[in-house]
N, C-alpha and C positions, 0 to 999 in steps of 0.2 A: 361303025362298030360291028364286031363279029356277031352273026345271028345265032340265036339259040336253036338247039336241035332237040327234037322229041325222041326219047330213047326209052325202051322198056327196062325195068329194074333188073330183070334176069341177066341182062348183058353187062351190068355194072357191079354185081356183088354176088356173094354166096348167100343162099337162103336156106337155113336149116332150123330144126327145133332142138330144144334142150333134151336132156335124158333123165332128169331128176324128178322125184316126187316131193310133194309138200312136206311129208314127214321127215325128209332128209335135213330140214333146217335145224340149226343149232344156235341157241341164244348165245350171243357174244362170239360167234364164229369169226374166222379170220378173213373170209372173203364175202363179197356181195352175192346174194342168191336171189335171182329174179323169178318171182312167181306171177300169178295172173292178176296182180293188183298193183297200185301205185306204191304200196308199201314194199320196201326192199328188205328181205330177210337176210340172214347170215348163214354161212356154212364153212366147214373146215377143209374142204377140198375144192379144186377148180378144174373145169374142163377147157375153158377158154382163157387165152391171154392175148387180147387183141383189142382193136377199136371196133365197136359194134353198136347197133341200134336194135332195140328189142320191143316187141309188142305182144299183148295177150292174144292167144289163139282161140279162147272161148271164155265163157263166164261173163259177169257183169262188166268187166273191163274191155270187152271186145270192141275194138276200134277207138278206144278212149285212153288206153294205158300205153305210155311210151317211155323208154329209157335210153340214155346215151351213156356209154362207158368206154374207157380206154385203159385196159389193165386186166388183171385176173378176176374171173367170176364164174358162176355156174348158173344154169337156167332150168326151169321146170320143163317137163316134156311137152306141155301145151303152150310154150312160149316160143315165138319165132325169133331167131337170132340172125340178123343180117350183118355180114362182115366181109373181109377181104375185098375192100372197095377198090375198083379199078376205073379211073377216069372220073370219079366223083369224090368230092370231099365228104368225109363221114359226118361232120357236124352240119354241113349244108343239107345233106340227105335227111338228117334227123329233123331239122326244122321243116323241110318240105313234107316229110312223111306225117308228122303230127298235125300239120295244118290241112292235109288233104286225104288222109287214109280213110277216115270215117265215111266221108261222102263217097269214096271209091267202093267200099264194101257194101254200102247201102244200095248200090246198083244191083247187087246180086240177090236181094230179098224184097218181098213186097210188104214185109212186116215192119213195125215201127222200131224194132230192136234187132240186132244182129246176134245170132246164136253162136256162130263160130266162123273162123277164118280158114279158108283153104289156101294152100300154097300158091295156086294160080292167081288168086286175088292180088297177091304181092308181086309175083313174077311178071305178070302181064300189065302191071300198072305203068302208065306212061309218065315220064317226067321231062319237063322242058329244062334243058341243060345249058347254062352259060359256060364260057371258058373256065377252066379250073381256077385260075387266079381270081376271077370275079366271084366264083363260088366261095372261095376262102374269105374274101372281103365281106360278102353278105353274111357268112357264118360268124365272122368276128363281130360285126355290128350287132347282130341279134344276140350273141353271147354276152356282149357288154350290157345290153339291155336286160338280159336275164340276171346278170350279177347285180345290177341296180335294183331290180325287183326283189331279188333274194335279200339284199341288204335292207330294203324297206320292210320286208316280212319279218326279218329278225328284230329290227328296231321296234316294230309294233308289238311283237311278242314280248320283248323286254319291257316296253312301256306298260303292257297289261299286267305283267308280273309285278312291276313296281307298284301299280295301282292296287293290286290285291294285297301286297305287303303293307301299303299305306293304310288301306281299309282295316287290316288286321290290327294295326297299331292305334289308329284314331278311333275306331268304333269300340275298342275295349278299354280305352283310357291308358294304354301303355305309353303313349306319347301324347302330351298335352300341348295345345297351341298357346303361344305367348299371350299373356294378358288374361287368361282364364284360370281361376283358382277354385271355382265352385265344386261342391261334392258331386260324385257320381252315385246314382242309386240303382238298385236292382228292382226290376219289375217283370212280372210274367207278361207274356205277349198279349194275353186277353185283357190286360188292364191298359194297354196302349192302343190296340186296334181291334176291330171286329170285321167279320166278313159280311158284306151287304147281302141280304137275302131277297131283295126285291127282284121280281121277274115281270117282264112286260112282253106283250105280243108286238113285234115291230110294225105289223101292218097298221096298228092304230096309232102309231107314233109318227108324226109327220117330220120328214127331213132329218131323221136321226142317223148318226153315223154308227154303223155296226162293225165292231172289230173282231176278227177271228184270229186264231193262233198264228196263221200264216202271214198275218199283217204286221207282226212284230218281229224285228230282226234279232236273231239269237245273240245274246250277250251284249248287244249295243244299245238296247232299249229304244230303237228307232221305229217310228211308225211308217210302214211302207205303203199303206193305203187303207181302204175300208170298203164296205159295201153299203148301199143305201137301204134304209129300213123297208122300202117298198119291195125289195128283192128278197126279203127274209120272211119266213113263215113260223119257225120254231120260237119258243120263248127265249128271251135273252136276258142276261143280267144287266142291271142298271149301274152306271158309275157316274160320279160327279167329278168336276175339276179338282185335282189334288189327291184323288184316290190313287192307290197303287194297284195296278193289274199284275198278277203273277200267275204264270202257267202252272197248273197243278198236276198235269200229266207228267209222268216220269221222263219221257223224252224231251219235254219242253220246260224243265225247271229253270232254265236260264233265259226264259222269255219274260221280261218285265217292262212295264211302261207306266209313266206317271202323266196322264193327260191334263191339259189345261182347258178342257171343254167337257161338257156333259154328253153322255151317249149310252149305247148299249154294247154288250160284248158277249162272246161265247161263254157258256156256263162252264167251259173247261178252264176259265180263269178264276182264281180267287180275286175278289174285289175287296181289298183292304181299305177300310176307312178309319182314319185316326180320330178318336173321340176324346183323347186326353189333350187338353189345351196347353199342356206344358211340353208337348212333343211336336216338333216341326215335321211336316209331311216330307220334305226333301231328305231329312235324316232317315226316316223310315224307308224311303226309296232305296237308299244305299244299304241300310241294314238288311233288307231282304236279299241283297247281293252278296252278303258276307258268307264266309266259310261256315260259320256256326249255323246260320239260318238254312243254308243249302244242305248241310249235314243233317239237320233236324228233319228236313223233308224226305229223308230216306225211309222214314216210317210210312209205309204205303198200304193201301187196300186195293183189292181187285187183282186179277191175274192176267186177263187178256190185255188190258191197258192200265197198269198200276197208276194210282193217283196218290198224291201226298194226302195225309190224313190230319186235318186240323185238330180233331179231338185229341190226337196224340202229341200235338205241338203247342197248344194254347197255354199250357202251364210252364213252358220253358222260360227260364229267367234270362233276361238280357240286362246289360248295364248301360245306362244312358246318362249324359250330363244333366244335372239339375237346371243348369242355365240354358234356356232355349237359344240364346245367342251363340253359345258354343256349338250347339247342334247345327245351327245355320252356317256357321263358319266352317265346320267340318264338311258339310255337304257342298259348300262352295268350292273348297279345295278339290274334292273328288270330282265335282262337275268340271273344273278346269282341266283335270287330268283326262276326263272323258273327251273334252273338246280337243285336246292335243292329239289324242289317239284318233279321233274322227278326222282331223286334218290330215294326218299321216295315212289313214285308211283311204280317204278320198284321193290322195296323191298316188297311192298304190293302184287303185282302180283305174286312175287316169293313165298310169304308165302301162298297165296291162292292155288297156285299149289302144294306146299308141303303138305298142309292140305288135298287136294283132293287125293294125293297119299297115305297119311296116312290112310284116310278113306277106300280106295280101299284095302289096305293091312290088316288093323286091323279089319274091319267089315266082312271080309271073312274068317278070321282065317289063312291067309297065313303067317301073323306074329302073334305069340301068345304073349300076354302081361302078363307074370307072375309077381308076386309082386316084385321080385328082378330086373326085367327088366325095371320097371317104372322109376327108377332113371336115366337110360341111355337114354330113349326115351323122357322123359317129357321136353318140352321147359321151360325155366326159366320164372317165373312170371314177368310181365312187370310192373315196377314202373314208369320209365320214359325212353322214347326212345331218345337216343342221337341225337343231331343235325347232319344233313348230312354235310360232309366235304365240304368246299367251293371250287368252281372250279377255282377261281382267285388266282394266286400266282405269285409273282415276276413281276407283271405288265402284264402278258400275260394269256390267257385263255386256256381251255382244247382243243378247236378246233385248235388253233394255235400250242399248244404243240404237238397235234397229227400230224399236217402237217409237223412239223420239224422232229418228230420221224419217220414218214413214209419215209421222205427223207433219214434219217440216215439208216433205214432198207434197202432201195433201194440201197444206196451207198455200204453197206456192203455185200448184198446178190445178187446183180445183176451179171448176167453172160451171155455172148453172146451165150454160148452153151446150157444153161438151162434157158428157159423163167421163169421169176418171176411173178407168177399169183396172183390175188387178194386174193384167199383163203389162200395162204401162208402168204401174207402180213398181213392179218387180224389176223391169229393165232399168228404171231410173235408180233404184236402190243398188243394183249391180254396178252401174256406171259410177255411182257415188262412192261405193266401196273402192273401186279401182282408183278413182281420183284421190281418195284419202289414203291410198296404199294399204288398205285393209284386206284381210283374207276374203276370198270369194269361194272358199271350199264348199260352202253350203249350197251353191248354185250348181244344178245338174244339167246335163244335156237332154232336157225334155223337148217334146215336139215344138213347143213354142218358146223354148228356153233360150238362154240360161234362165232357170227357174228354181227357186228354193222352197221345197215343201216344208222344211223346218221353219222358215220364216212365216209361212202361211199358217201352219197348224200348231206349232208349239214354241214359236219365237216372237218376233216383233209385232206381227199383225194382231194376234189375240191379246197381247199385253196392251197395245195401243187402244184396242177396242174396249177392253175391260176397264181401263183407266179413263175412258171417255175422251181420249185424244182425238179419235176418229170415230165416225159412224159408217157402217156398211149396209148396203141394201142389195139383196140378191133377187134377180128376176130370171126365171128359167130361160127365157129366150135371149137375154142379154148378158147373163153372168152377174158378177159382183161389182158394184161401183162404190167408190169411196167419197166421203164428205167430211167436213170439219165436225169434230165432236164438241160437246159443251165445255170440256176441260182442255181444249187444244192449247190454250195459253200456257198451261203448266209445261207442256212439251217445248213450246217456243222459248220459255224461260230457261229450260235446260240447254237448248241450243245456244242461247246467248251466253250462259254461264260457261259453256265449254268452248266458246269462241268458234262456233261452227256456222255462223250466219253466212260467211263468205262462201262456204261449201255449197249451201243451199242456193245461194245467189248464182254461183257458177253453173249449177245444174239448170236453173231457170234460164240463164243467159244462153246456154248452149243448146237446150233441147225444148224450149217452150213451144216451138212450132213444128217439132218433129212428130210424125205419125207413129203409131205402134209398130208398123212394118219397118220404118226407118230405124227405130230403136232396137228392134229385133236384129236387124242386119248389123248394126254397130256392135251390139253386145255379143252376138254369135261370132263375128269376125274377131273381136277382141279376145274371146275365150280361146278360139282356134290359134290365134297368134301366141297366146300364153303357153298353150300346150306345145306348139312347135318350138318355141324358144326354149322351153324347159328341156325338150329332147334334143336341142341343138340342131334342128332341121331348119334350113333356110326358109324364110317366109316369102310366099308368092301367091298369086291368085290360084295357081294350080295346086300347090301344097295345101292351101286352105280348103279348096274344093275336095281334094282327096280325103282330108281329115273329116270333113262334113259327111261325105258319102260313105265313109267307113263306119259311121255310127247309124244304127238302124232307126233310131228315133229322130235323127237329124237329116238323114239323106233326102227326105222329101222337100226340105227347104230349097234345094237346088232347082226344084220345079217352079218356084215362085219367081215372078218377074223381078222382084226386088233383089234377088240373088244373081242377077246377070253379072257377067265378068266385069263389065265397066263399072257397075255399082259396087262390087267387091273391091275393085281397084280404088275407087273414090273413098270407100270406107277405110281402107288401109291408110290412105293419106290423111283423112280426118282424124283417125285415132292417133297418128303420129303427132298431130298438132294438139289434140285434146289431152292425151295421157303421156 
């Protein structure tokens, strides 16, 4: 194959800056106007009519803002415009540049951020250059992946809009669910819920989970983590399972979370507790996400960091179904919509990660893309993305399914001699879901992953524990171990009723004598194979290792003896037979 040549950018293109000022922008203008942000403005005149790559020359977007265009446009005087490409494909250069330029300009400063870009930083930058035909193939492959990602982003945005519209209809009684005819009643907020006022010093609370604003994912209501009480000194608000946490600072009004455990949280949350026994907590959780509630929080106090004011909101009237079962049914529908959005969001994050890995390999020549190889590596053109599979089935949801299956795993694998730890239970649950052809979107690429935080903190595990299906013991030096709970027979009865005994038996037959490391290898390789297959990249030991090494939380796996080439090879063969 033809070797790649290192060339400086000055020899391959024209490098200039625009001539316009920000105030030249015109709302609804005819042509794109590139300023120093990712947001593209509009203007009624153009200076350029060509293929070009642009980047911010200073400001917060320095080294982080990139655009590609082929057509008429204009640019700000502190935006660099690279055009008139000679010997390099414009789209190939765009992908190389956005993947490498920030690290290039950081060489010129000892500070953590870059203030501005000098022309020489671009002109003297070296680029490894494959033949032009190979550049075009690489650019086409990455462009197809971008189209796929954009299609997913649009679908997620559409699903979120649909959810908001559905909330507007269901939470106001404009649309009634079949089978419900009860009256809806108006109640002021203060008759439904109150704000918990209890404060505790975390130092005196052993093993409490402390949740801060940054631990809650904006708009998705996901718990990203917490800190231990021993690391906290300031007073914290108390919350119980089923309370609704709501960020009351103006920038964080769309941070909300309904825990299924007790703990402490920042005083920048409102902790809503429902005291009206005719109102279901899950209904309140969605009520605080509604337009009406968020609009009401616009009444604020304070200037430096405005906060929503409960005293101005507590008398606001809301309309609620008098039948608590209708409230629960409404919350279940909205929960299913959240689950569908979550599945698509996980897929989007996965595709972004795969694209980043592809760029790292293809733009450095570690993988060469000859003409014959393109058919193997190129992802399919996206015409329509299929709907995510529903999480509800047979009247029960994924969290309850997991609770029952975790109990089944504990029943099958528990031993007095060999403690059953969380890592093993998580791997077995992952493999069980794969065997059952169920979604594994909840499992993430954690260091010991695949690992599902949702299952541990707000899904199957706490449900199984609260219902007495399982019992857990946590020892600081050994972690959490699982044992059979007093009510485990109830879960086993569900397994029998759902005809899932054979699934648990399969799990026992296949993995009874597998170590945690062996299960980690199988689950990791399987998740890698799923990612590669979805991107239509051929599966091999090398492609699996590249995918693992491209993930910062996974790459250390390759240092383990269990991830030797021959063991990955055997895992591929085993998985072909198992799944």
